[in-house]
DOKOL-136616 format. One record per atom (N, C-alpha, C): x, y, z; residue in three letters. Coordinates in steps of 0.2 Angstrom, whole numbers, padded with zeros to 4 digits, always signed. Each point is the difference from the previous one (the first is absolute). Layout:
BEGIN
XYZala/...
***
This chain:
BEGIN
-0078+0082+0125met/-0006-0002-0002met/-0002-0006+0004met/-0006+0001+0004lys/-0003-0006+0004lys/-0004-0004-0004lys/+0000-0007+0000leu/-0004-0004-0004leu/-0004-0004+0006leu/-0006+0003+0001asn/-0004-0003+0005asn/-0006-0004-0002asn/+0000-0003-0006tyr/-0005-0003-0004tyr/+0004-0006-0004tyr/-0004-0005-0002pro/+0003-0005-0004pro/+0001+0003-0007pro/+0006-0001-0002phe/+0003+0003-0006phe/+0003-0005-0005phe/-0003+0000-0006leu/+0003-0004-0005leu/+0003+0005-0006leu/+0007-0001+0000ala/+0003+0004-0005ala/+0002-0004-0006ala/-0004+0001-0006phe/+0001-0003-0006phe/+0002+0005-0005phe/+0007+0000-0001val/+0003+0005-0004val/+0002-0002-0007val/-0003+0003-0005val/+0002-0002-0007val/+0004+0006-0003val/+0006-0002-0003phe/+0004+0004-0004phe/+0000-0003-0007phe/-0002+0004-0004cys/+0000-0002-0007cys/+0005+0004-0004cys/+0005-0004-0003ser/+0006+0004-0003ser/+0001-0002-0007ser/+0002+0004-0005leu/+0002-0001-0006leu/+0007+0002-0001leu/+0004-0004-0003ser/+0007+0002+0000ser/+0003-0003-0006ser/+0005+0004-0003leu/+0005-0003-0005leu/+0007+0000+0003leu/+0003-0005+0001his/+0006+0000+0003his/+0006-0004-0004his/+0006+0000+0002met/+0005-0003-0004met/+0003-0006+0004met/+0004-0004-0005gln/+0004-0005+0003gln/-0004-0005+0004gln/-0006-0002-0002ala/-0004-0005+0003ala/-0002+0002+0007ala/-0001-0005+0004gln/-0004+0002+0006gln/+0005+0003+0006gln/-0001+0006+0001gly/+0003+0003+0006gly/-0005+0000+0005gly/+0002+0001+0006asp/-0005+0001+0006asp/-0004+0006-0001asp/+0003+0005-0003gly/-0005+0006-0001gly/+0001+0005+0006gly/-0002+0006-0001pro/+0000+0005+0005pro/-0004-0001+0006pro/+0002+0002+0006glu/-0004-0001+0006glu/-0002-0007+0002glu/+0005-0005-0002ser/-0001-0007+0002ser/+0003-0001+0007ser/+0004+0004+0002his/+0004-0002+0006his/-0001+0005+0006his/-0005+0004+0000phe/-0002+0005+0005phe/-0004-0005+0006phe/+0001+0003+0006leu/-0004-0004+0005leu/-0007+0000-0001leu/-0003-0005+0002lys/-0008-0001-0001lys/-0003-0002+0007lys/-0006+0001+0001pro/-0003-0001+0006pro/+0000-0008+0002pro/+0000-0001+0006gln/+0000-0007+0003gln/-0006-0004-0002gln/+0000-0006-0001lys/-0005-0005-0001lys/-0003+0001-0007lys/+0003+0004-0004met/-0003+0001-0007met/+0001-0006-0004met/-0005-0002-0004trp/+0001-0005-0006trp/-0001+0004-0006trp/+0004-0002-0005gly/-0001+0003-0007gly/+0001-0005-0005gly/-0004+0001-0006leu/+0000-0004-0006leu/+0001+0005-0005leu/+0006-0002-0004asn/+0002+0005-0006asn/-0001-0005-0006asn/-0004+0003-0005ile/-0001-0004-0006ile/+0002+0005-0006ile/+0004-0002-0004lys/+0003+0004-0005lys/-0002-0004-0007lys/+0000+0005-0005tyr/+0001-0003-0007tyr/+0006+0004-0003tyr/+0004-0004-0003leu/+0006+0003-0003leu/+0001-0003-0007leu/+0001+0005-0005asn/+0002-0001-0007asn/+0007+0002-0001asn/+0004-0005-0001leu/+0007+0001-0001leu/+0003-0002-0006leu/+0005+0004-0003asn/+0003-0002-0006asn/+0008+0001+0002asn/+0003-0006+0000gln/+0007+0000+0002gln/+0004-0006-0002gln/+0006-0001+0001asn/+0004-0005-0001asn/+0003-0003+0006asn/-0004+0000+0005met/+0003-0003+0007met/-0006-0004+0003met/+0001-0004+0005ser/-0005-0003+0004ser/-0006+0005+0002ser/-0005-0003+0002val/-0006+0004+0002val/+0002+0004+0006val/+0004-0002+0005asn/+0002+0003+0006asn/+0006+0004-0001asn/+0003+0000-0006gly/+0005+0005-0002gly/+0007-0002+0002gly/+0002-0006+0002asp/+0007-0002+0002asp/+0003-0005-0004asp/-0002-0002-0006leu/+0003-0004-0004leu/+0000+0003-0007leu/+0005+0002-0003leu/+0001+0003-0007leu/+0001-0005-0005leu/-0004+0000-0006thr/+0001-0004-0006thr/+0000+0005-0006thr/+0005+0002-0002pro/+0000+0005-0005pro/-0003-0002-0007pro/+0000-0006-0001asn/-0003-0002-0007asn/-0008-0002+0001asn/-0003+0001+0006leu/-0007-0001+0001leu/-0004+0006+0000leu/-0005+0000-0003asn/-0005+0006+0000asn/-0007-0003+0003asn/-0001+0003+0006leu/-0006-0002+0003leu/-0006+0005+0001leu/-0006-0002-0002glu/-0006+0004+0002glu/-0003-0004+0005glu/-0001+0004+0006ile/-0003-0004+0006ile/-0006+0004+0003ile/-0005-0004+0001asn/-0005+0002+0004asn/+0000-0004+0007asn/+0001+0004+0005ser/+0001-0003+0007ser/-0005+0002+0005ser/-0002-0004+0005phe/-0005+0002+0005phe/+0002-0002+0007phe/+0006+0004+0002pro/+0002-0002+0007pro/-0005+0002+0005pro/+0000-0005+0005ile/-0005+0001+0005ile/+0004-0001+0007ile/+0000+0006+0004thr/+0004+0000+0006thr/-0004+0001+0006thr/+0001-0004+0005leu/-0003+0000+0006leu/+0005+0002+0006leu/-0002+0005+0004phe/+0005+0002+0005phe/-0004+0001+0007phe/+0003-0001+0005his/-0003+0001+0007his/+0005+0004+0004his/-0002+0005+0004val/+0004+0004+0004val/-0001-0003+0008val/+0006-0001+0003phe/+0000-0002+0007phe/+0006+0003+0003phe/+0002-0002+0006ser/+0006+0003+0004ser/+0004-0006+0003ser/+0006+0001+0000ile/+0005-0004+0003ile/+0004+0004+0005ile/-0001-0002+0007lys/+0003+0004+0005lys/-0001+0007+0000lys/-0007+0002-0002gly/-0001+0007-0001gly/+0002+0004-0006gly/+0003-0004-0005gln/+0002+0003-0006gln/-0004-0002-0006gln/-0001+0005-0005his/-0004-0002-0006his/+0002-0006-0003his/-0004-0004-0003ala/+0002-0006-0004ala/-0006-0001-0005ala/+0002-0003-0005glu/-0005-0002-0005glu/+0002-0007-0003glu/-0005-0004-0001ile/+0001-0006-0004ile/-0003+0001-0007ile/+0003-0002-0005val/-0002+0001-0007val/+0000-0006-0004val/-0005-0001-0004ala/+0000-0006-0005ala/-0003+0002-0007ala/+0004-0002-0005met/-0003+0002-0007met/+0000-0007-0004met/-0005+0000-0004met/-0001-0005-0006met/-0001+0004-0006met/+0002-0003-0006asn/+0000+0004-0006asn/-0003-0004-0006asn/-0006+0000-0001pro/-0003-0003-0007pro/+0002+0004-0005pro/+0003-0003-0006thr/+0003+0004-0005thr/-0001-0004-0007thr/-0001+0004-0005ser/+0000-0002-0007ser/+0005+0003-0004ser/+0003-0003-0005ile/+0005+0003-0004ile/+0000-0002-0007ile/+0002+0005-0004ser/+0001-0001-0007ser/+0007+0002-0002ser/+0004-0005-0002ser/+0007+0001-0001ser/+0003-0002-0006ser/+0006+0004-0002thr/+0004-0002-0006thr/+0007-0001+0002thr/+0002-0006-0001leu/+0007-0002+0002leu/+0004+0000-0007leu/+0005+0005-0001asn/+0004+0000-0006asn/+0006-0005+0001asn/+0000-0005-0005leu/+0005-0005+0001leu/+0005+0001-0006leu/+0007-0002+0001pro/+0005+0000-0006pro/-0002-0004-0005pro/+0002+0001-0007asn/-0001-0004-0005asn/+0004-0007+0001asn/-0002-0005-0002pro/-0006-0001-0005pro/-0007-0001+0004pro/+0000+0001+0007leu/-0006-0001+0003leu/-0005+0006-0001leu/-0006-0002+0000glu/-0005+0006-0001glu/-0002+0003+0006glu/-0002+0006+0000asp/-0003+0003+0006asp/-0006-0004+0003asp/-0001+0000+0006arg/-0005-0004+0004arg/-0005+0005+0003arg/-0006-0001-0001phe/-0006+0004+0003phe/-0004-0004+0005phe/-0001+0003+0006phe/-0003-0004+0005phe/-0006+0005+0003phe/-0006-0004+0002asp/-0005+0003+0003asp/-0002-0004+0006asp/+0000+0002+0006lys/-0001-0004+0006lys/-0003+0004+0005lys/-0004-0004+0005ser/-0003+0003+0006ser/+0002-0005+0005ser/+0002+0003+0006ala/+0002-0004+0006ala/+0002+0005+0005ala/+0004-0002+0005phe/+0002+0004+0006phe/+0007+0002-0001phe/+0002+0006+0001ser/+0007+0002+0000ser/+0002+0000+0007ser/+0006+0002+0002asp/+0003-0001+0006asp/-0004+0005+0005asp/-0001-0003+0006gly/-0003+0004+0006gly/+0005+0000+0006gly/-0003+0003+0005phe/+0005+0001+0006phe/-0004-0001+0007phe/+0003-0001+0005ile/-0002+0001+0007ile/+0005+0004+0003ile/-0002+0005+0004gly/+0005+0004+0003gly/-0002+0002+0007gly/+0005+0003+0004leu/+0000+0002+0007leu/+0003+0007+0000leu/-0003+0005+0003lys/+0003+0007+0000lys/-0001+0002+0008lys/+0006+0002+0003val/+0000+0002+0007val/+0004+0006+0001val/-0003+0005+0003ala/+0003+0006+0001ala/+0006-0001+0005ala/+0006+0004-0002met/+0006-0001+0004met/+0002+0007+0003met/-0002+0006-0003val/+0002+0006+0003val/-0006+0005+0000val/-0002+0002+0006asn/-0006+0005+0000asn/-0006-0003-0003asn/-0002-0006+0001gly/-0005-0003-0003gly/-0005-0003+0005gly/-0002+0003+0005lys/-0005-0002+0005lys/-0006-0001-0003lys/-0004-0005+0002ala/-0006-0002-0003ala/-0005+0006+0002ala/-0004+0002-0005ile/-0005+0006+0001ile/-0007-0002-0001ile/-0004+0003+0003ser/-0007-0001+0000ser/-0004+0004-0005ser/-0006-0001-0002leu/-0004+0003-0005leu/+0000+0008+0002leu/+0000+0002+0006glu/+0000+0007+0002glu/+0006+0003-0002glu/+0006-0003+0001asp/+0006+0003-0002asp/+0001+0000-0007asp/-0002-0005-0004tyr/+0001+0000-0007tyr/-0004+0005-0003tyr/-0006+0002+0002met/-0004+0005-0003met/+0003+0007+0001met/+0004+0001+0005lys/+0003+0006+0001lys/+0005+0002-0006lys/+0002-0005-0004gly/+0004+0001-0006gly/+0007+0002+0002gly/+0003-0001+0006asp/+0007+0002+0001asp/+0005-0005-0002asp/+0005+0002-0004ile/+0005-0004-0003ile/+0006+0002+0004ile/+0004-0006+0002ser/+0006+0001+0003ser/+0005-0005-0003ser/+0006+0001+0001phe/+0006-0005-0002phe/-0002-0007+0002phe/+0000-0005-0004thr/-0002-0007+0002thr/+0005-0004-0005thr/+0003-0005+0003met/+0003-0005-0004met/-0002-0007+0002met/-0001-0004-0005met/-0003-0007+0001met/+0005-0005-0003met/-0001-0006+0002ser/+0003-0006-0003ser/-0005-0004-0003ser/+0001-0002-0007tyr/-0005-0003-0004tyr/+0004-0006-0003tyr/-0003-0006+0001phe/+0003-0006-0002phe/-0006-0004-0004phe/+0001-0002-0007arg/-0004-0003-0004arg/+0003-0006-0003arg/-0005-0005-0001ile/+0002-0006-0003ile/-0004-0001-0006ile/+0003+0001-0006trp/-0004-0001-0007trp/+0000-0008-0002trp/-0006-0002-0001tyr/-0001-0007-0002tyr/-0001+0000-0007tyr/+0002-0006-0004ser/-0001+0000-0007ser/-0007-0001-0002ser/-0002+0003-0005gly/-0006-0001-0004gly/+0000-0006-0004gly/-0005-0001-0005ser/+0000-0006-0004ser/+0006+0000-0004ser/+0002-0007-0001tyr/+0006-0001-0004tyr/+0000-0007-0003tyr/+0002+0000-0007asp/+0000-0006-0003asp/+0007-0001-0003asp/+0004-0005+0002lys/+0007+0000-0003lys/+0000-0002-0007lys/-0005-0002-0003asp/+0000-0001-0007asp/-0002+0006-0005asp/-0001+0006+0003glu/-0001+0006-0003glu/+0005+0005+0000glu/+0001+0004-0005leu/+0005+0005-0001leu/-0002+0006+0004leu/-0006+0002+0001val/-0002+0005+0003val/-0005-0002+0006val/+0001+0003+0006asn/-0004-0002+0005asn/-0002+0006+0004asn/-0006+0000+0003ile/-0002+0005+0005ile/+0003+0000+0006ile/+0001-0005+0003gly/+0004-0001+0006gly/+0007-0001-0001gly/+0004+0001+0005thr/+0008+0000-0001thr/+0003-0007+0003thr/-0004-0004+0003asn/+0003-0007+0002asn/+0006+0001+0005asn/-0001+0005+0005arg/+0005+0001+0005arg/-0003+0004+0006arg/+0004+0000+0005thr/-0002+0004+0006thr/+0004+0006+0000thr/-0003+0006+0002thr/+0004+0006+0001thr/-0001+0003+0007thr/+0006+0002+0003phe/+0000+0002+0007phe/+0001+0008-0001phe/-0004+0004+0003glu/+0001+0007-0001glu/+0000+0003+0007glu/+0005+0005+0001tyr/+0000+0004+0006tyr/+0001+0007-0001tyr/-0004+0004+0003gly/+0000+0007-0001gly/-0001+0004+0006gly/+0002+0007+0000ile/-0001+0004+0006ile/-0004+0006-0002ile/-0007+0000+0000pro/-0004+0005-0002pro/+0001+0006+0005pro/+0000+0006-0002thr/+0002+0006+0004thr/-0005+0005-0002thr/-0003+0004+0004thr/-0005+0005-0001thr/+0002+0006+0004thr/-0001+0006-0003met/+0002+0006+0004met/-0004+0006-0003met/-0001+0005+0005pro/-0003+0006-0003pro/+0005+0005-0002pro/-0001+0004-0006leu/+0005+0005-0002leu/-0003+0007+0001leu/-0006+0001+0000trp/-0003+0007+0001trp/-0008-0001+0002trp/-0002+0005+0004ser/-0007+0000+0001ser/-0002+0007+0002ser/-0006+0002-0002lys/-0004+0006+0002lys/-0007+0000-0001lys/-0004+0000+0005gly/-0007-0001+0000gly/-0001-0007-0002gly/-0005-0001-0005asn/-0002-0006-0003asn/+0005-0002-0006asn/+0005+0004-0001ala/+0005-0002-0006ala/+0006-0003+0003ala/+0003-0005-0003ser/+0006-0003+0002ser/+0004-0004-0005ser/+0006-0001+0001thr/+0004-0004-0005thr/+0004-0005+0004thr/-0001-0006-0002asn/+0003-0006+0003asn/+0005-0004-0004asn/+0004-0003+0002leu/+0005-0004-0003leu/+0000-0008+0002leu/-0001-0004-0005glu/+0000-0007+0001glu/+0006-0004-0004glu/+0004-0004+0004leu/+0005-0003-0003leu/+0000-0008+0001leu/+0002-0004-0005phe/-0001-0007+0001phe/+0006-0003-0003phe/+0006-0001+0003pro/+0005-0004-0003pro/+0000-0007+0002pro/+0001-0004-0005ser/-0001-0008+0002ser/+0005-0003-0005ser/+0001-0007+0002ile/+0004-0004-0003ile/-0003-0007-0001ile/+0001-0003-0006arg/-0004-0007-0001arg/+0006-0005-0002arg/-0001-0006+0004phe/+0004-0006-0002phe/-0004-0005-0003phe/+0002-0004-0004phe/-0004-0005-0004phe/+0003-0007+0001phe/-0004-0005+0000thr/+0002-0007+0000thr/+0001-0002-0008thr/+0002-0006-0001lys/+0002-0002-0007lys/-0007-0002-0003lys/+0000+0001-0007asn/-0005-0003-0004asn/+0003-0006-0003asn/-0001-0006+0001lys/+0003-0006-0002lys/-0003-0003-0007lys/-0005+0003-0002asp/-0003-0003-0006asp/-0002+0006-0005asp/+0005+0003-0003val/+0000+0005-0005val/+0000-0003-0007val/-0005+0000-0004leu/+0000-0003-0007leu/+0005+0005-0004leu/+0005-0003-0003ile/+0005+0004-0004ile/+0000-0003-0007ile/-0003-0005-0002asn/-0001-0003-0007asn/-0007-0003-0001asn/-0004+0004-0003pro/-0007-0003-0001pro/+0000-0006-0005pro/+0005-0001-0004ile/+0000-0006-0004ile/+0002-0006+0004ile/+0005+0000+0003ser/+0002-0006+0004ser/-0002+0000+0007ser/-0004+0005+0002asn/-0003+0001+0007asn/+0006+0000+0005asn/+0006+0002-0001ala/+0005+0000+0005ala/-0001+0006+0005ala/+0002-0002+0006thr/-0001+0005+0005thr/+0006+0002+0003thr/+0000+0005+0004ala/+0006+0003+0003ala/-0001+0003+0007ala/+0005+0001+0004glu/-0001+0003+0007glu/+0002+0007-0001glu/-0004+0004+0003arg/+0001+0008+0000arg/+0000+0003+0007arg/+0005+0004+0001thr/+0000+0003+0007thr/+0000+0008-0002thr/-0001+0004+0005gln/-0001+0007-0001gln/+0004+0004+0006gln/+0004+0005-0002ala/+0003+0004+0005ala/-0005+0004+0004ala/+0002+0002+0006pro/-0005+0005+0004pro/-0002+0006-0004pro/-0006+0002+0001leu/-0002+0006-0003leu/-0002+0006+0005leu/+0003+0006-0001phe/-0001+0005+0005phe/-0006+0005-0003phe/-0005+0002+0003val/-0005+0004-0002val/-0001+0006+0005val/+0000+0006-0003phe/-0001+0006+0005phe/-0006+0004-0003phe/-0005-0001+0004glu/-0007+0004-0002glu/+0000+0006+0004glu/-0003+0005-0003asn/+0000+0007+0004asn/-0006+0004-0002asn/-0003+0003+0004his/-0006+0004-0001his/+0000+0007+0004his/-0001+0005-0004ile/-0002+0007+0003ile/-0007+0001+0000ile/-0003+0001+0005ile/-0008+0001+0000ile/-0001+0006+0003ile/-0004+0004-0004his/-0002+0007+0002his/-0008+0001+0001his/-0002+0001+0005asn/-0007+0001+0002asn/-0002+0008-0001asn/-0003+0002-0005phe/-0002+0007+0000phe/-0005+0002+0005phe/-0004-0005+0002asn/-0006+0001+0005asn/-0002-0007+0002asn/-0005-0001+0003lys/-0003-0007+0002lys/-0002-0004-0006lys/-0001+0003-0006lys/-0003-0003-0005lys/+0005-0001-0006lys/+0004+0004-0001leu/+0004+0000-0006leu/+0007-0001+0001leu/+0003-0005-0003arg/+0007-0002+0001arg/+0004-0002-0007arg/+0006+0002+0000ala/+0005-0001-0005ala/+0005-0005+0002ala/+0003-0004-0004thr/+0005-0005+0001thr/+0006+0000-0005thr/+0006+0000+0002leu/+0005-0001-0005leu/+0004-0007+0002leu/+0000-0004-0004asn/+0002-0007+0002asn/+0006-0002-0004asn/+0004-0004+0003gly/+0006-0002-0004gly/+0002-0008+0002gly/+0004-0003-0004arg/+0001-0007+0001arg/+0007-0002-0003arg/+0005-0002+0003tyr/+0007-0001-0002tyr/+0001-0008+0001tyr/+0002-0003-0005gln/+0002-0008+0000gln/+0007-0001-0002gln/+0004-0004+0003val/+0006-0002-0002val/+0002-0007+0002val/+0003-0003-0004gly/+0002-0007+0001gly/-0005-0005-0003gly/+0000-0006+0003gly/-0005-0005-0002gly/+0002-0004-0007gly/+0006+0000-0002gln/+0002-0004-0006gln/-0001-0007+0002gln/-0002-0004-0006thr/-0001-0007+0001thr/+0006-0004-0003thr/+0001-0006+0002thr/+0005-0004-0002thr/-0003-0007-0002thr/+0001-0002-0006thr/-0003-0007-0002thr/+0006-0005-0002thr/+0000-0005+0004asp/+0005-0005+0000asp/+0007+0003-0001asp/+0001+0005+0005gly/+0007+0003+0001gly/+0001+0005-0005gly/-0004+0002-0005ser/+0001+0005-0004ser/-0004+0006+0001ser/+0003+0006+0001lys/-0004+0006+0002lys/-0004+0002-0006lys/-0007+0002+0001asp/-0004+0002-0005asp/+0000+0007-0002asp/+0004+0005+0003gly/+0000+0007-0002gly/-0007+0003+0001gly/-0004-0001+0005asn/-0006+0003+0000asn/-0001+0003+0007asn/+0005+0004+0003ala/+0000+0003+0006ala/-0004+0007-0001ala/-0004+0001+0006phe/-0003+0007+0000phe/+0005+0005+0002phe/-0002+0006-0003asn/+0004+0006+0002asn/-0004+0006-0003asn/-0006+0002+0003asn/-0004+0005-0003asn/-0004+0003+0006asn/-0002+0006-0002tyr/-0004+0005+0004tyr/-0007+0002-0003tyr/-0005-0001+0003gly/-0007+0003-0003gly/-0003+0004+0005gly/-0004+0005-0003ala/-0004+0005+0004ala/-0007+0001-0002ala/-0004+0002+0004ser/-0007+0002-0002ser/-0002+0006+0004ser/-0005+0003-0002ile/-0003+0006+0003ile/-0008-0002+0001ile/-0003+0002+0005gly/-0007-0002+0001gly/-0004+0005+0004gly/-0006+0000-0001leu/-0005+0004+0003leu/-0006-0004+0003leu/-0001+0002+0007gly/-0006-0003+0003gly/-0005+0004+0003gly/-0006-0002+0000tyr/-0006+0004+0003tyr/-0004-0004+0004tyr/-0002+0003+0006gln/-0005-0004+0004gln/-0007+0002-0001gln/-0003-0004-0004leu/-0007+0002-0003leu/-0005+0000+0006leu/+0001-0005+0005his/-0004-0001+0005his/+0004-0003+0006his/-0002+0000+0006pro/+0004-0003+0005pro/+0001-0007-0001pro/-0004-0004-0004leu/+0001-0007-0001leu/+0003-0001-0007leu/+0001+0005-0004ile/+0002-0001-0007ile/+0006+0005-0002ile/+0006-0003-0002tyr/+0005+0004-0002tyr/+0003-0002-0007tyr/+0001+0005-0004leu/+0002-0001-0007leu/+0007+0002-0001leu/+0004-0004-0003his/+0007+0002-0001his/+0002-0002-0007his/+0005+0004-0004ala/+0002-0002-0006ala/+0008+0002-0001ala/+0004-0005-0002asp/+0007+0001-0001asp/+0002-0001-0008asp/+0004+0003-0002tyr/+0003-0002-0007tyr/+0008+0001+0001tyr/+0003-0005-0003gly/+0007+0000+0000gly/+0003-0006-0004gly/+0007-0001+0000gly/+0003-0005-0003gly/+0008+0000+0001gly/+0004-0004-0003ile/+0007+0000+0002ile/+0003+0006-0004ile/+0004+0003+0004leu/+0003+0007-0002leu/+0007-0002-0003leu/+0004-0004+0004phe/+0007-0001-0003phe/+0003-0006+0004phe/+0005-0003-0003gly/+0003-0006+0003gly/+0004-0003-0006gly/+0005-0005+0003gly/+0004-0003-0005gly/-0003-0007-0002gly/-0005-0002+0003gly/-0003-0007-0001gly/-0005+0000-0006gly/-0003-0006-0002glu/-0004+0000-0005glu/-0008+0000+0002glu/-0001+0001+0006ala/-0007+0000+0003ala/-0004+0005-0004ala/-0006-0003-0001glu/-0006+0004-0003glu/-0006-0002+0004glu/-0004+0006+0002ser/-0006-0002+0003ser/-0004+0006+0001ser/-0007+0000-0001asn/-0005+0005+0003asn/-0006-0004+0002asn/-0003+0003+0004met/-0006-0003+0004met/-0006+0005+0001met/-0006-0003-0002phe/-0006+0003+0002phe/-0004-0003+0005phe/-0002+0003+0006arg/-0002-0003+0006arg/-0006+0003+0002arg/-0005-0004+0002phe/-0006+0002+0004phe/+0001-0004+0006phe/-0002+0004+0006asn/+0001-0002+0006asn/-0006+0001+0005asn/-0003-0005+0003leu/-0006+0001+0004leu/+0002-0003+0007leu/+0000+0004+0005gln/+0002-0003+0007gln/-0006+0001+0005gln/-0001-0006+0003leu/-0006+0000+0005leu/+0004-0001+0007leu/-0002+0005+0005asn/+0003-0001+0006asn/-0006-0001+0005asn/+0001-0004+0005tyr/-0005-0001+0005tyr/+0003+0001+0007tyr/-0003+0003+0004leu/+0002+0001+0007leu/-0006+0001+0005leu/+0000-0005+0005lys/-0006+0000+0005lys/+0002+0003+0006lys/-0003+0005+0003ile/+0001+0003+0006ile/-0005-0002+0005ile/+0002-0003+0006lys/-0005-0001+0005lys/-0003+0006+0004lys/-0006+0000+0002lys/-0002+0005+0004lys/+0003+0001+0006lys/+0002+0006+0002asn/+0003+0002+0006asn/-0005+0000+0006asn/+0002-0003+0005lys/-0004-0001+0006lys/+0001+0006+0005lys/
***
């Protein structure tokens, strides 16, 4: 396709999804995108769970009702001809929580609005990830691609004098290898696979309130957490799509002042989804799922609205 006129691509994908185990990256997050694209992703999430908003810190005796509005900005560029993306996310959040405390202490209830943990990240293609143009992207061809993805999660709002906080008061370093590949195609129909194994390392939280009466604090560390996210994406045609999504987490136990807290993750969740392209600028998607099995005490379900705005400017060919 020749673009011989000024062209502004302002692409809107509007999705509705219910997903499990807090915020996963979701299906089709790691396929190649056209060069020089800017994107703004605005979500609304309603979560009910006993873990942090981003799903990597488990507190079995905490019940959280969360309304979260993560806002993610990304830009696509190239490094030595390879696909690259820079990504940043901030997350305004409100919570209503119940913390179950042992006798003789009474349960505590908290309502808060602040920022939960966000991240900045860099994604660079390692295998078969040559930077592509809009013309190449619109052909819809999917090939095996492997990327390197490094994220730094920064802490959200934290008060050392509170038992429940929205932020985690620590830094998280995450490294993953997103991989995409085609499984089958015929005409406009196709099935693709997306895998995202990653590992997270956490710094110490030196101000954990452990006694609300004396205001005594402690130091808490956390073991590395391994996360494996996977998606099977089937396109019936150019408009209708179905997804089967999974997420496995293991590890991540915390230790407070040298004593293990017994809160490691070991669970797998899955969801099934259906999407429809209502208009070239509007895409609707719905997923439903939850934790299927595992030995940990994690509980979580999520209801999510997603609005993504993409912008791409193409100069006139001379």
